[in-house]
C-alpha positions in Angstrom: -11.7 -1.5 84.8 -14.3 -4.1 83.9 -15.9 -4.0 80.5 -19.6 -4.0 80.8 -21.3 -7.2 79.7 -23.4 -5.4 77.1 -20.3 -4.1 75.4 -18.8 -7.5 75.4 -21.9 -8.9 73.9 -21.9 -6.2 71.1 -18.2 -6.9 70.3 -18.9 -10.6 70.1 -22.0 -9.9 67.9 -19.9 -7.7 65.6 -17.1 -10.2 65.3 -19.7 -12.9 64.5 -21.4 -10.7 62.0 -18.1 -9.8 60.3 -16.9 -13.4 60.3 -20.2 -14.5 58.9 -20.2 -11.8 56.2 -16.6 -12.5 55.1 -17.4 -16.2 54.8 -20.4 -15.3 52.7 -18.2 -13.2 50.4 -15.6 -15.9 50.1 -18.2 -18.5 49.1 -19.6 -16.1 46.5 -16.1 -15.6 45.0 -15.6 -19.3 44.9 -18.9 -19.8 43.1 -17.7 -17.2 40.5 -14.3 -19.1 40.2 -16.2 -22.3 39.6 -17.6 -20.8 36.3 -14.1 -20.3 34.9 -13.1 -22.4 31.9 -9.7 -22.8 33.5 -10.6 -23.6 37.1 -7.1 -24.9 37.8 -5.6 -21.5 37.2 -2.3 -21.6 39.2 -2.5 -17.9 40.3 -5.9 -18.5 41.9 -4.9 -21.9 43.5 -5.0 -20.2 46.9 -8.8 -19.6 46.5 -10.0 -22.5 48.6 -12.6 -23.0 51.3 -10.0 -24.1 53.8 -8.0 -20.9 53.6 -8.6 -17.4 54.9 -9.9 -15.2 52.0 -8.6 -12.0 53.6 -5.2 -13.3 54.4 -4.3 -16.1 52.0 -6.2 -15.5 48.7 -4.3 -14.1 45.8 -5.4 -10.6 44.8 -7.9 -10.2 47.7 -7.6 -7.6 50.4 -9.9 -6.9 53.2 -10.8 -4.0 55.5 -12.4 -4.7 58.9 -12.9 -8.3 57.7 -14.8 -7.4 54.5 -13.4 -7.7 51.0 -12.5 -4.2 49.9 -10.0 -4.8 47.0 -9.9 -7.4 44.3 -6.9 -7.3 42.0 -6.3 -10.2 39.7 -4.8 -8.4 36.8 -3.2 -10.7 34.3 -4.3 -13.8 36.1 -5.2 -15.5 32.8 -8.8 -15.9 33.9 -11.1 -17.4 31.1 -14.7 -16.6 32.0 -17.5 -14.0 32.3 -18.9 -11.5 34.7 -22.4 -13.1 34.8 -21.8 -14.9 38.1 -19.7 -12.2 39.7 -21.0 -11.6 43.2 -21.9 -7.9 42.8 -24.6 -7.9 45.5 -22.5 -9.9 48.0 -19.5 -7.4 48.0 -21.0 -4.1 49.2 -17.7 -2.9 50.6 -15.7 -3.4 47.5 -13.8 -0.2 46.6 -11.2 -1.4 44.1 -11.7 -3.9 41.3 -9.0 -4.7 38.8 -9.8 -7.6 36.4 -7.8 -6.3 33.5 -5.6 -8.3 31.1 -7.6 -11.5 31.3 -9.9 -13.4 28.9 -13.3 -12.2 30.3 -16.0 -12.2 27.7 -19.7 -11.5 27.5 -21.3 -8.3 28.7 -20.9 -6.1 31.7 -24.0 -6.9 33.9 -26.2 -4.0 35.1 -25.9 -5.5 38.6 -22.6 -3.7 38.7 -24.6 -0.8 40.3 -24.6 -2.8 43.6 -21.0 -1.9 44.1 -22.0 1.4 45.7 -18.6 1.9 47.4 -16.6 1.4 44.2 -13.8 3.9 43.6 -11.7 2.2 41.0 -12.9 0.0 38.1 -10.5 -1.6 35.7 -11.6 -4.1 33.1 -9.3 -3.2 30.3 -7.8 -5.7 27.8 -10.4 -8.3 27.9 -13.0 -9.6 25.4 -16.0 -7.8 26.9 -18.8 -7.0 24.4 -22.2 -5.4 24.3 -23.0 -2.0 25.7 -21.7 -0.1 28.7 -24.6 -0.4 31.2 -26.1 3.0 32.1 -26.3 1.8 35.7 -22.6 2.6 36.1 -23.7 6.2 36.3 -25.1 5.5 39.8 -21.7 4.6 41.3 -21.2 8.1 42.7 -17.8 7.4 44.4 -16.1 6.2 41.1 -12.9 8.1 40.4 -11.3 5.8 37.7 -12.9 3.9 34.9 -10.7 1.8 32.6 -12.6 -0.3 30.2 -10.4 0.2 27.1 -9.2 -2.4 24.7 -12.4 -4.5 24.6 -15.2 -5.2 22.1 -17.8 -2.9 23.5 -20.3 -1.3 21.2 -23.3 1.0 21.3 -23.2 4.6 22.6 -21.6 6.1 25.7 -24.3 6.4 28.3 -25.2 9.9 29.3 -25.5 8.8 32.9 -21.7 8.9 33.2 -22.2 12.6 33.5 -23.4 11.9 37.1 -20.0 10.7 38.2 -18.8 14.1 39.5 -15.8 12.5 41.3 -14.5 10.9 38.2 -10.9 11.9 37.3 -10.0 9.2 34.7 -12.3 7.9 31.9 -10.6 5.5 29.5 -12.9 3.9 27.0 -10.6 3.8 24.0 -10.0 0.9 21.5 -13.5 -0.4 21.5 -16.3 -0.1 18.8 -18.4 2.5 20.5 -20.6 4.6 18.3 -23.0 7.5 18.4 -22.0 11.0 19.6 -20.1 12.1 22.6 -22.7 12.9 25.3 -22.9 16.6 26.3 -23.1 15.4 29.9 -19.4 14.4 29.8 -18.8 18.1 30.1 -20.3 18.0 33.7 -17.3 16.0 34.9 -15.4 18.9 36.4 -13.0 16.6 38.3 -11.9 14.8 35.1 -8.1 15.0 34.4 -7.8 12.4 31.6 -10.4 11.5 28.9 -9.6 8.9 26.3 -12.3 7.9 23.8 -9.9 7.2 20.9 -10.0 4.4 18.4 -13.8 3.9 18.4 -16.5 4.6 15.8 -17.8 7.8 17.4 -19.4 10.4 15.2 -21.0 13.8 15.4 -19.1 16.8 16.6 -17.1 17.6 19.8 -19.6 18.9 22.4 -18.7 22.5 23.3 -19.3 21.5 26.9 -15.9 19.8 26.9 -14.6 23.3 27.3 -15.9 23.2 30.9 -13.4 20.5 31.9 -10.9 22.9 33.3 -8.9 20.3 35.1 -8.4 18.2 32.0 -4.7 17.5 31.3 -5.1 14.9 28.4 -7.8 14.6 25.8 -7.8 11.7 23.3 -10.5 11.6 20.7 -8.3 10.2 17.9 -9.3 7.6 15.3 -13.0 8.1 15.2 -15.5 9.5 12.7 -16.0 12.9 14.3 -16.7 15.8 12.0 -17.4 19.3 12.1 -15.0 22.1 13.2 -12.9 22.0 16.3 -14.8 24.0 18.9 -13.1 27.2 20.1 -14.2 26.3 23.7 -11.2 23.9 23.9 -9.2 27.1 24.3 -10.5 27.1 27.9 -8.6 24.0 28.8 -5.7 25.8 30.2 -4.3 22.8 32.1 -4.4 20.6 28.9 -1.0 19.1 28.1 -2.0 16.5 25.5 -4.6 17.0 22.7 -5.0 14.1 20.2 -7.7 14.6 17.5 -6.0 12.8 14.6 -7.7 10.5 12.1 -11.2 12.0 12.1 -13.1 14.1 9.6 -12.7 17.5 11.2 -12.9 20.4 8.8 -12.6 24.2 8.9 -9.6 26.0 10.3 -7.5 25.3 13.4 -9.0 27.6 16.0 -6.7 30.5 17.0 -7.8 29.7 20.6 -5.6 26.5 20.6 -2.7 29.0 21.0 -4.1 29.8 24.5 -3.2 26.4 25.8 0.1 27.4 27.4 0.5 24.0 29.1 0.1 22.0 25.9 3.0 19.7 25.2 1.6 17.5 22.4 -0.7 18.7 19.6 -1.8 16.0 17.2 -4.4 17.0 14.5 -3.1 14.9 11.7 -5.2 13.0 9.1 -8.2 15.2 9.0 -9.7 17.7 6.5 -8.6 20.9 8.2 -8.1 23.9 5.9 -6.9 27.4 6.0 -3.7 28.8 7.4 -1.7 27.5 10.4 -2.5 30.1 13.1 0.4 32.2 14.1 -0.9 31.9 17.7 0.5 28.4 17.9 3.8 30.2 18.4 2.6 30.9 21.9 2.7 27.2 22.9 6.0 27.6 24.7 5.8 24.2 26.3 5.1 22.3 23.1 7.3 19.3 22.3 5.2 17.7 19.4 3.2 19.3 16.6 1.7 16.9 14.1 -0.6 18.6 11.5 0.2 16.3 8.6 -2.3 15.0 6.0 -4.8 17.9 6.1 -5.7 20.6 3.6 -3.8 23.4 5.2 -2.6 26.2 3.0 -0.7 29.4 3.2 2.8 29.8 4.5 4.5 28.2 7.5 4.2 30.9 10.3 7.6 32.2 11.3 6.4 32.1 14.9 6.7 28.3 15.0 10.5 28.8 14.8 10.4 30.3 18.3 9.0 27.3 20.1 12.4 26.2 21.3 10.9 23.2 23.3 9.8 21.6 20.0 11.2 18.1 19.3 8.8 16.9 16.6 7.4 19.1 13.8 5.4 17.4 11.1 3.5 19.6 8.6 3.7 17.2 5.7 1.1 16.3 3.0 -0.8 19.6 3.0 -1.0 22.5 0.5 1.5 24.8 2.2 3.4 27.2 0.0 6.0 29.9 0.2 9.5 29.4 1.6 10.7 27.5 4.6 11.1 30.0 7.4 14.7 30.6 8.4 13.4 30.8 12.0 13.1 27.0 12.1 16.9 27.0 12.5 16.3 28.2 16.1 14.7 24.9 17.1 17.7 23.5 18.8 15.8 20.6 20.4 14.2 19.4 17.2 14.6 15.7 16.3 12.1 15.5 13.4 11.5 18.1 10.7 8.9 16.8 8.2 7.6 19.2 5.6 7.3 16.8 2.6 4.5 16.7 0.0 3.6 20.4 0.0 4.2 23.2 -2.5 7.1 24.9 -0.7 9.4 26.9 -2.9 12.6 28.9 -2.7 15.9 27.5 -1.4 16.6 25.4 1.6 17.6 27.9 4.4 21.2 27.5 5.5 19.9 28.2 9.0 18.6 24.6 9.1 22.2 23.6 9.6 22.0 25.0 13.1 19.6 22.3 14.3 22.3 20.2 16.0 20.0 17.5 17.4 18.1 16.9 14.2 17.9 13.1 13.4 15.3 13.0 10.6 14.7 15.6 7.8 11.9 15.2 5.3 11.8 18.1 2.7 11.0 15.9 -0.3 8.2 16.3 -2.8 8.1 20.1 -2.9 9.3 22.7 -5.4 12.6 23.7 -3.6 15.3 25.1 -5.8 18.9 26.1 -5.6 21.8 24.1 -4.2 22.0 22.0 -1.1 23.4 24.3 1.6 26.9 23.4 2.8 25.7 24.1 6.3 23.7 20.9 6.3 27.1 19.2 6.9 26.8 20.5 10.5 23.9 18.1 11.3 26.2 15.6 12.9 23.3 13.6 14.4 21.3 13.3 11.2 20.4 9.7 10.3 17.7 10.1 7.7 17.8 12.8 4.9 15.0 13.0 2.3 15.4 15.8 -0.3 14.1 13.9 -3.3 11.5 15.1 -5.8 12.4 18.8 -5.8 14.3 21.0 -8.3 17.6 21.2 -6.5 20.6 22.0 -8.6 24.4 22.2 -8.6 26.7 19.6 -7.0 26.3 17.4 -3.9 28.3 19.4 -1.4 31.4 17.7 0.0 30.2 18.7 3.5 27.8 15.7 3.2 30.7 13.6 4.1 30.7 15.1 7.6 27.3 13.4 8.3 28.9 10.3 9.7 25.7 9.1 11.3 23.7 9.1 8.1 21.9 5.8 7.4 19.4 6.8 4.6 19.9 9.4 1.9 17.3 10.3 -0.7 18.4 12.8 -3.3 16.6 11.4 -6.4 14.5 13.2 -8.9 16.3 16.6 -8.8 18.6 18.3 -11.2 21.9 17.6 -9.3 24.9 17.5 -11.5 28.6 16.8 -11.2 30.1 13.7 -9.6 29.3 11.5 -6.7 31.6 12.6 -3.9 34.5 10.2 -3.3 34.4 11.1 0.4 31.1 9.3 0.9 33.2 6.4 2.2 33.4 8.4 5.5 29.8 7.6 6.2 30.5 4.0 7.3 26.9 3.3 8.5 25.2 4.4 5.3 22.6 1.8 4.3 20.5 3.4 1.6 21.9 5.8 -1.1 19.4 6.9 -3.7 20.5 9.6 -6.2 18.4 8.4 -9.2 16.9 10.7 -11.8 19.5 13.5 -11.8 22.1 14.8 -14.2 25.1 13.2 -12.4 28.1 12.6 -14.7 31.6 11.2 -14.5 32.5 7.8 -13.3 31.1 5.9 -10.4 33.7 6.2 -7.6 35.1 2.8 -6.6 35.2 4.1 -3.0 31.5 3.2 -2.7 32.7 -0.4 -2.4 34.0 0.4 1.1 30.5 1.2 2.4 30.2 -2.1 4.2 26.6 -1.4 5.5 25.2 -0.3 2.1 22.0 -2.3 1.3 20.5 -0.2 -1.5 22.4 1.8 -4.2 20.2 3.5 -6.7 21.9 5.6 -9.3 19.5 5.0 -12.2 18.6 7.6 -14.8 21.7 9.8 -14.7 24.5 10.5 -17.2 27.1 8.4 -15.4 29.8 7.0 -17.7 32.8 4.7 -17.5 32.8 1.1 -16.4 31.1 -0.5 -13.5 33.8 -0.8 -10.8 34.9 -4.4 -10.6 34.7 -4.3 -6.8 30.9 -4.0 -7.0 30.9 -7.8 -7.4 32.4 -8.1 -3.9 29.7 -6.1 -2.1 27.4 -9.1 -2.1 27.6 -9.7 1.6 25.5 -6.7 2.3 24.3 -5.1 -1.0 20.7 -6.2 -1.8 19.8 -3.7 -4.6 22.1 -2.4 -7.3 20.2 -0.1 -9.8 22.3 1.8 -12.4 19.8 1.6 -15.3 19.6 4.3 -18.0 23.1 5.7 -17.8 26.0 5.7 -20.3 28.0 3.0 -18.7 30.2 0.9 -21.0 32.5 -2.0 -20.7 31.8 -5.4 -19.1 30.1 -6.5 -16.0 32.3 -7.3 -12.9 33.8 -10.7 -13.6 33.4 -12.0 -10.0 30.3 -11.9 -8.0 31.2 -13.3 -4.6 29.7 -16.5 -3.1 27.0 -15.9 -0.5 25.9 -12.7 -2.2 22.8 -10.9 -0.7 22.0 -9.3 -4.0 18.3 -9.4 -4.6 17.7 -7.0 -7.4 20.2 -6.1 -10.3 19.0 -3.5 -12.8 21.5 -2.4 -15.4 19.2 -2.0 -18.4 19.6 0.8 -21.0 23.4 1.3 -20.9 26.2 0.5 -23.3 27.4 -2.6 -21.6 28.9 -5.4 -23.7 30.7 -8.7 -23.5 29.4 -11.9 -21.9 27.1 -12.3 -18.9 29.5 -13.5 -16.2 28.8 -17.1 -14.9 29.7 -15.9 -11.4 26.2 -14.3 -11.2 25.2 -17.8 -10.3 26.6 -17.1 -6.8 23.7 -14.6 -6.2 21.3 -17.2 -5.0 18.9 -14.5 -3.6 18.5 -12.8 -7.0 14.9 -12.1 -7.8 15.1 -9.3 -10.3 17.7 -9.4 -13.1 17.3 -6.7 -15.8 20.2 -6.5 -18.3 18.0 -5.3 -21.2 18.9 -2.7 -23.8 22.6 -3.2 -23.8 25.1 -4.9 -26.2 25.7 -8.2 -24.5 26.8 -10.9 -26.9 26.4 -14.3 -25.5 24.3 -17.5 -25.7 21.5 -18.1 -23.3 23.2 -18.6 -19.9 22.2 -22.1 -19.0 23.5 -21.5 -15.5 20.4 -19.3 -14.9 18.8 -22.6 -13.8 20.8 -22.3 -10.5 19.0 -19.1 -9.4 16.1 -20.5 -7.4 14.5 -17.2 -6.4 14.5 -15.5 -9.9 11.1 -13.8 -10.6 11.9 -11.3 -13.3 14.4 -11.9 -16.2 14.8 -9.3 -18.8 17.5 -9.7 -21.5 15.6 -7.7 -24.2 17.4 -5.8 -26.9 20.9 -7.3 -26.8 23.0 -9.4 -29.1 22.2 -12.7 -27.6 22.0 -15.6 -29.9 21.7 -19.4 -30.4 19.1 -21.8 -29.2 17.7 -22.1 -25.7 18.8 -25.7 -25.0 17.0 -28.3 -23.0 16.9 -27.4 -19.3 17.8 -30.2 -16.8 17.0 -28.6 -13.4 13.4 -29.4 -12.4 13.1 -26.3 -10.2 14.6 -23.9 -12.7 12.5 -20.7 -13.2 9.8 -22.1 -10.9 9.2 -18.6 -9.5 9.6 -16.7 -12.7 6.8 -14.3 -13.5 8.2 -12.1 -16.2 10.6 -13.3 -18.9 11.5 -11.0 -21.7 14.0 -12.2 -24.3 12.7 -10.0 -27.1 14.9 -8.2 -29.8 17.8 -10.7 -29.8 18.9 -13.3 -32.2 17.8 -16.5 -30.5 17.2 -19.4 -32.8 15.8 -22.9 -32.9 12.5 -24.3 -31.6 10.7 -22.8 -28.6 11.9 -24.7 -25.5 9.1 -26.9 -24.3 11.1 -27.7 -21.2 11.3 -24.0 -20.4 7.5 -23.6 -20.4 7.0 -26.7 -18.4 9.2 -25.3 -15.6 7.3 -22.0 -15.2 5.3 -23.1 -12.1 4.5 -19.5 -11.0 2.7 -19.0 -14.3 0.6 -22.1 -13.8 -0.9 -20.8 -10.6 -3.5 -18.0 -10.4 -2.8 -16.0 -7.3 -5.7 -15.6 -5.0 -7.1 -12.0 -5.1 -6.0 -9.8 -2.2 -7.8 -7.0 -0.5 -4.9 -4.7 -1.4 -2.5 -5.0 -4.3 0.7 -6.9 -3.5 4.0 -6.3 -5.3 7.3 -8.0 -5.8 10.1 -7.0 -3.4 11.4 -7.7 0.0 8.7 -7.9 2.6 8.6 -4.6 4.6 11.0 -2.9 2.3 10.2 0.9 2.1 13.3 2.2 0.5 13.1 0.6 -2.9 10.4 -0.5 -5.4 11.4 -3.0 -8.0 10.6 -1.9 -11.6 10.8 -3.2 -15.1 10.1 -2.1 -18.6 7.6 -4.3 -20.6 6.3 -4.1 -24.1 2.6 -4.7 -24.8 -0.2 -3.3 -26.9 2.6 -2.2 -29.3 4.1 0.2 -26.7 6.6 0.2 -24.0 5.7 0.8 -20.4 7.8 1.1 -17.2 6.2 -0.5 -14.3 7.2 1.5 -11.3 6.1 -1.4 -9.1 5.6 -5.0 -10.3 2.3 -6.5 -9.2 2.5 -10.1 -8.1 -0.4 -10.9 -10.5 1.4 -9.6 -13.6 2.9 -12.5 -15.5 4.2 -12.2 -19.0 6.3 -13.9 -21.7 7.9 -11.9 -24.5 10.0 -13.8 -27.0 9.3 -11.5 -29.9 11.7 -10.3 -32.6 14.0 -13.3 -32.5 14.6 -16.1 -35.0 12.6 -18.8 -33.3 11.1 -21.4 -35.6 9.0 -24.6 -35.4 5.6 -24.9 -33.7 4.1 -23.2 -30.8 4.2 -25.7 -27.9 0.8 -26.7 -26.7 2.2 -26.7 -23.2 1.8 -22.9 -23.3 -1.8 -23.5 -22.6 -0.9 -24.7 -19.1 0.4 -21.2 -18.1 -3.1 -20.1 -17.0 -1.9 -17.1 -15.0 -0.4 -15.4 -18.0 -1.4 -11.8 -18.7 0.7 -11.0 -21.8 2.1 -13.4 -24.4 4.1 -12.1 -27.3 5.7 -14.4 -29.9 5.6 -12.0 -32.8 8.3 -11.4 -35.4 9.7 -14.9 -35.5 9.6 -17.8 -38.0 7.0 -19.9 -36.2 5.0 -22.3 -38.3 2.1 -24.7 -37.9 -1.3 -24.2 -36.2 -2.2 -22.1 -33.2 -2.7 -24.7 -30.4 -6.3 -24.9 -29.2 -4.9 -25.3 -25.7 -4.3 -21.6 -25.6 -8.0 -21.2 -25.0 -7.3 -22.0 -21.4 -5.4 -18.7 -20.9 -8.5 -16.9 -19.7 -6.5 -14.1 -18.0 -4.4 -13.1 -21.0 -5.0 -9.4 -21.9 -2.6 -9.1 -24.8 -1.8 -11.8 -27.4 0.6 -11.1 -30.3 1.6 -13.8 -32.8 2.0 -11.4 -35.7 4.7 -11.6 -38.4 5.2 -15.3 -38.3 4.4 -18.2 -40.7 1.4 -19.7 -38.8 -1.2 -21.5 -40.8 -4.5 -23.3 -40.3 -7.6 -21.9 -38.7 -7.9 -19.7 -35.6 -9.1 -22.1 -32.9 -12.6 -21.5 -31.7 -11.4 -22.2 -28.2 -9.7 -18.7 -28.1 -13.1 -17.2 -27.5 -12.6 -18.4 -23.9 -9.9 -15.7 -23.4 -12.4 -13.4 -21.7 -9.9 -10.7 -20.7 -8.4 -10.4 -24.1 -8.1 -6.7 -25.0 -5.5 -6.7 -27.7 -5.2 -9.4 -30.4 -2.6 -9.4 -33.2 -2.5 -12.3 -35.6 -1.6 -10.2 -38.6 0.8 -11.2 -41.3 0.7 -15.0 -41.1 -0.9 -17.6 -43.4 -4.1 -18.2 -41.4 -7.3 -19.2 -43.1 -10.9 -20.1 -42.4 -13.6 -18.4 -40.4 -12.7 -16.0 -37.6 -14.3 -17.1 -34.3 -17.2 -15.0 -33.1 -18.4 -14.0 -29.7 -17.1 -12.3 -26.5 -13.9 -10.4 -27.0 -13.6 -11.4 -30.7 -16.6 -9.2 -31.4 -14.5 -6.2 -30.5 -11.4 -6.7 -32.7 -10.9 -4.7 -35.9 -9.3 -5.5 -39.3 -5.8 -4.8 -38.2 -5.9 -7.8 -35.9 -6.1 -10.1 -38.9 -4.6 -8.2 -41.9 -2.0 -10.0 -44.0 -3.9 -13.3 -43.8 -5.4 -13.8 -47.2 -7.3 -16.9 -46.2 -9.3 -15.5 -43.3 -13.0 -14.7 -43.6 -15.7 -13.4 -41.4 -16.3 -10.3 -39.3 -14.7 -7.8 -39.2 -13.2 -8.5 -42.6 -15.1 -7.8 -45.7 -14.9 -11.4 -46.9 -17.9 -13.2 -45.6 -17.9 -16.5 -43.8 -20.6 -18.9 -44.9 -24.3 -18.2 -44.4 -23.7 -15.3 -42.1 -23.5 -13.0 -45.1 -25.4 -14.9 -47.9 -28.8 -13.4 -48.8 -31.7 -15.9 -49.2 -32.0 -17.4 -52.7 -33.2 -20.6 -54.2 -30.3 -20.7 -56.7 -27.1 -21.8 -55.1 -25.2 -20.9 -58.3 -25.7 -17.3 -57.4 -24.3 -17.5 -53.8 -20.8 -16.6 -54.6 -21.9 -13.8 -56.8 -24.2 -12.6 -54.1 -21.3 -12.6 -51.6 -19.2 -10.5 -53.9 -22.1 -8.1 -54.7 -22.8 -7.9 -51.0 -19.3 -6.7 -50.4 -19.5 -4.3 -53.3 -22.8 -3.1 -52.1 -21.4 -2.4 -48.6 -18.7 -0.2 -50.2 -21.3 1.6 -52.3 -23.5 2.1 -49.3 -20.7 3.9 -47.4 -19.9 6.0 -50.6 -23.5 7.0 -50.7 -23.6 7.9 -47.0 -20.5 10.1 -47.5 -22.1 11.8 -50.4 -25.1 12.4 -48.2 -22.9 13.9 -45.5 -21.3 16.2 -48.0 -24.4 17.2 -50.0 -27.0 17.2 -47.3 -29.0 14.5 -45.5 -31.9 14.6 -48.0 -29.8 14.2 -51.1 -27.7 11.4 -49.5 -30.8 9.5 -48.5 -32.2 9.9 -52.0 -29.1 8.4 -53.5 -29.3 5.5 -51.1 -32.9 5.0 -52.0 -32.1 4.9 -55.7 -29.4 2.4 -55.1 -31.5 0.0 -53.1 -34.6 0.3 -55.2 -33.1 -2.1 -57.8 -31.9 -4.7 -55.3 -33.1 -7.1 -52.6 -34.3 -5.1 -49.6 -33.1 -7.8 -47.2 -29.6 -6.6 -48.0 -30.5 -3.3 -46.4 -31.4 -5.1 -43.2 -28.1 -6.9 -43.3 -26.3 -3.6 -43.8 -27.9 -1.9 -40.8 -27.3 -5.0 -38.7 -23.6 -4.7 -39.6 -23.6 -1.0 -39.1 -25.2 -1.4 -35.6 -22.6 -4.1 -34.8 -19.7 -1.9 -35.9 -20.9 1.0 -33.7 -21.3 -1.3 -30.7 -17.8 -2.7 -31.4 -16.3 0.7 -31.5 -17.9 1.7 -28.2 -16.5 -1.4 -26.5 -13.2 -0.8 -28.1 -13.1 2.7 -26.8 -13.9 1.5 -23.2 -11.2 -1.1 -23.4 -8.6 1.4 -24.6 -9.1 3.3 -21.4 -8.2 0.4 -19.1 -4.7 -0.2 -17.8 -3.2 -3.6 -18.5 -3.1 -5.9 -15.5 -3.4 -3.0 -12.9 0.2 -2.3 -13.8 0.6 0.0 -16.7 1.6 3.6 -16.0 -0.6 4.9 -18.8 -3.4 3.5 -20.8 -3.3 3.0 -24.5 
């Protein structure tokens, strides 16, 4: 059959038109490519004029000769959308430009893509606002513009996209409220607006999205209560509302969401009780309600959600006992109830949760013994029971938990011995049983725990000697803390070469003998605290071989002899705290020691958040140390990197204070008190502008107090008492706040705040210089009489007191009265400043303020 000529002509015209159009589209795409900063992109090398766009070009697909799909995800394009040919690609249905380096804004011309069904621009550098013109793309079903730099509000015009099933705008910087119009998108199955800066409340209209299966509004600034209309979303399987400012109670209607698998409401301000209706969520696998203000008891009904794998109710105000019904949760991997006010005993039924991997019951008020049944949790890897009131012995059934890696039992009232059978737990990495009442000896079987990194047995009643084999655990043991026990005997003689030991804290025991030189094998040692023992030795010169040492405390021992010249240039270069107080060291202060303290010569740059000593990323142990300052002892639970101190007090050092101390400009505390130091106070110490506590008391120092010390602008405590200082006390800045006790026992000192005047500051005007000394004495006497009169006035009535004062001053020079009131005003001001300072904590470190 012959094809009519007219039909042939139309076919030829169509083919010509299609060919012409596809060429035009190709040219437009090439012009866009020409704007890329990386025009030689290898993935787009096929985009040339000589090749067929529909057949040869990477990421381009055509339908009937027209470009219908553009997918160049992850093509490493560096460019913008400003020259994208929106108006030249009218048949484009699918666009995926995600995971590139596209910057700039989304042009409003995107509205020309009237056939667009799928739009994916995620993981780029797009900024500016979402153009409202997108709301005219009526065929759109998927919008993925997450992980960009978009700001501004979500356009209400998106409510016109009635075919939309997926709207992902998360991880931008969008602000404003969620448009009510989003509730018109009845076809929506997934809505993710998380990790933005959205505010306002959740529109009740979202309850109309009956096809919604996932709703992510997490990590915004949303407030108000959670609307009860969300209970209408019966197809919802995921609800993420965490890290907002939601308040009020959890709606009971959430319990209607029978399809819900993940419920995450953590880190809000939700209050009231946990609804018992949540027990109806029979498909739930994850329930995260932590870090809210929830109160009341844990509903028993939660124990009947046998699909639950993750239950986190931590950091709330929950009280009452732990429901025994939680033992029914056979699929549970995580049980986290820490930081509440839960009381009663640990239910033995928890031993039935055979799949449990992590248990957090710490920081509550739990009492009684640890149930033997917990030994049935053969999959348990992390157990946290610390900070409770648990009593009795550690059950031997613990030794059945062969998969345990981390055990926290500290800060309870556990007694008895450490089970010998712990050696069965070969993978144990962290064992913390500090702050209990454990007695008996430390079992040497602990040495066989070849994976153990941290052993903290501090603050117990352990006795006996430290097992010698502890010195051979160096290949894996990083922290050994047995401070504040009743251990006696000597340290292990041999610490093995290649030791991983980073922190050794044995202070406050009854240890004796010498400090073993084999500790020099612990090249990673940063914290060494042997204070408050009975070690009898000279200063271990081999300390200079510990290149990482940051804290050295040998306080309160029987160490003696001089600190000899140090040869190693890098010795103590990282040392931040050195405490040799309360020993019997003799000789001159070591100038070479102070010259090597490089960390104390460098002021750390201020950080946005405090930083502390310790292994980077370590969560299982905080280094601590006891320091003495302001006349009191403090235990620093964590050691700030900016806290740098030298305490050589209560020894037998003699000679002069080295001027090189003035180079240690990062010092916060300097204590040389109770020695036999002589000579002048070096003026170079005025460079120590960060020092908060300076104590040179009970020495034999002479000369004047250097005026340069006024430059110590952070000085809160000064004690120069009981020396042989003389001359005028410097005035100004912090020196205006110190009282008599800072200077007592120095007969030659004069000036404020002492009663002995200093030069013309106290001398009344007179033409007869012969009377100046008499005037100074009478001025002092007059001040005493003034206070006596004031006290008489306080006791006898204001009028009588003032009359007595008037009689006393009527016979004298009235200028004295002005001086008295000047000094009175100064004293009141000084007392106020002193009161404020006494409320500050030293160096952001002290546990309590003096």
